[in-house]
N, C-alpha and C positions, 0 to 999 in steps of 0.2 A: 227920421225914416234916410234911410242910406239912397243910392238913386241908385237906382238896375236899367244901365247902360248895356242893349241885347247889343252882341259880336258879333256879327256878322261871321258868315263860313272863311271869307278873304281873311277877315280876318286874324282866325285859325293858326290857317295855314300860314303864316306872315310872326307866330310868339311860339316859340320854342321853352313852356312853362319848366324848371327842377326842381327838383324834392334837390338839399343839400342836408348831406349826409343823412339821414334815414338811421337814423341807427339805432331808434328803438319800435319802426318801422314793425310793423306785427302783418300775419299774415294777407290777416283781410282785407288791407290798405293798401297792400303790393297789386291783393290781383283790380281793386283801381287804381293803378297809376293809367292802365292801358287800354281804362276808359275812360277816363280822362286827360288821358292825351297833356300827362308829363315823365317829361324828363330825370331818373332816376342817376345821385353824380352819387360814389356812398365813399365810402373813411374806415374802410378794411382797416387802414391801421391799429383802428383803437381796439379791435381783436387784439394786436399784439402789443401796445405797450400798456391800455390797461385795464382790455378779456379778464384777470387773476379777481384784482376788483370790484370789475362787474361783479364776474358769479359770487363771488365771497361776503364781498359788503351792499351793492343794489338791485343788482337782477337775478342773479342764482337763475343755475338749472330749471324749466328749457329758453330760456327769454335770452339769455346772454350768449348761445347760442344760434340766434338768430340775427346779433349787431350784423348793419351794412349785409344781408342780405343777399347780398351776386348770387347765388343757382339760383332763390325761389324768382328774383326778379326776369331771369334767363327761359324761367318753365312758360314761365305771361312773355316770351317774342319778346321782351323790351331789350332796347341795350341800355346801356347806363355805361358809366364813366367813372377812375376811380380818382383821388382825390388822398392828399394832405393841404394840414394844415398851422403853416407858418405861421407868429412863429409855436404853437401851440407842437407841434411836434414837427424838426427836424426837412428842408427838404431836403426829402430821400424816393428818388425813382426805381430805387429796387426793391425796399423792403417797402412801397405800396406794392409791388409785383408779385414780395412774397408775403404776404399780407394778407393778399388776396385769392393768392395761390394756393396757401400751406395751414394761416387761419392758426395760427401756432403763438401764442403768449411766451410773455416777458417767464411762463415754466416750463417751456415748452409743449403744455401741454395744447388738443387740436380745442379751440370751438366752436364749434357746430360745423365739425365735420362736411354734416351732406350740406351747407351752406360754401365749402368747396371749388372752386371749376378752376380750368387747365389753363397753361400758362398762351396758349393760343389769346382765350377769351381776354384774358388779362391783360395783355399786348395792347388788342384793341379796344378795352377801356376806357385804353391806356391812347391810345391815337388817333385808332380811329373812329372811332366815338366819338368824343370830345371832339371831334372836326364835327362831323357832323348836330351835335349840342349845342355851338355858339353860329352856328349856319357857315363853317369854317370846309366844309366838306367839297368842293369846286380846288380850293387850293392848299387847305395842308390835311396830312394829314395821313397819306397816302404814301408810300414809296410813287412814281410816278411825272416823269416829265411835264418839265410847268410847275410842278406843285413847290411849297417851298418847303423845303427837306433839311427839319437840324438836324443830329446823324450823334447817333457815338458809337463808338469801338468796343467792346466787350471779350473778356480775354478767355469766351468758350458760351459759345453760340445756350438760349437761354426752354429753347424747343427740345433741344440734343438732351442734358443734362438731367437728370431727379430731379427735380419738384424740392425737394429736403434740402440744393442742396445750393436752387438763388441766389440766396442772404449769403453766400461769399463771391457773385458772380465782383467782379474790379470791372470800373471802368480805362479802358485804357489813351481812349481821347475822344474828345468831342469835338467836331464842324457843325459853327450853324452858317448856313450863307454862305457855304462855300469855303468857310478859312478853320485850322482851330486856333478856339477857347480855350484846349487842353486837351495836353499831354500830358502823361503818366514816364515817360520815358526826359 
């Protein structure tokens, strides 16, 4: 018989259980995330790398349209983080951003257009919200004095270009802990 240990209210406050991937989570399960206090970390790059395969061979429509349902999670009033799954998918933050916003497959089909989110929301899912997920919101995730900031300088402002152009963004410089660690020039 499994041991049942009661979880006190203070223990609940010190934990942030995380759902990783949420690849084929259903709407009824998304609805329970808030109730159960589960923070979703989603993998929208699946729509790009394997979206066509999921539609044609595994899930079909409408299940494939609900892969990593970022908008459904937002409609529940939840934050979420996004991630890649290296080495399964190359670590490419700009590809994560593009997949979260546009949800296009390799054949340029939009998979689950109702699950797209704004560029700003996708950036929050890569910065502020993951800091919260890891109990680091007081030291990371924002551009604010006294907080740790690793930065990239892009050739264009992702908030000012058309979302379909996100995949063309170029990193010009990367700064970590105040030092340039990459420069395109």
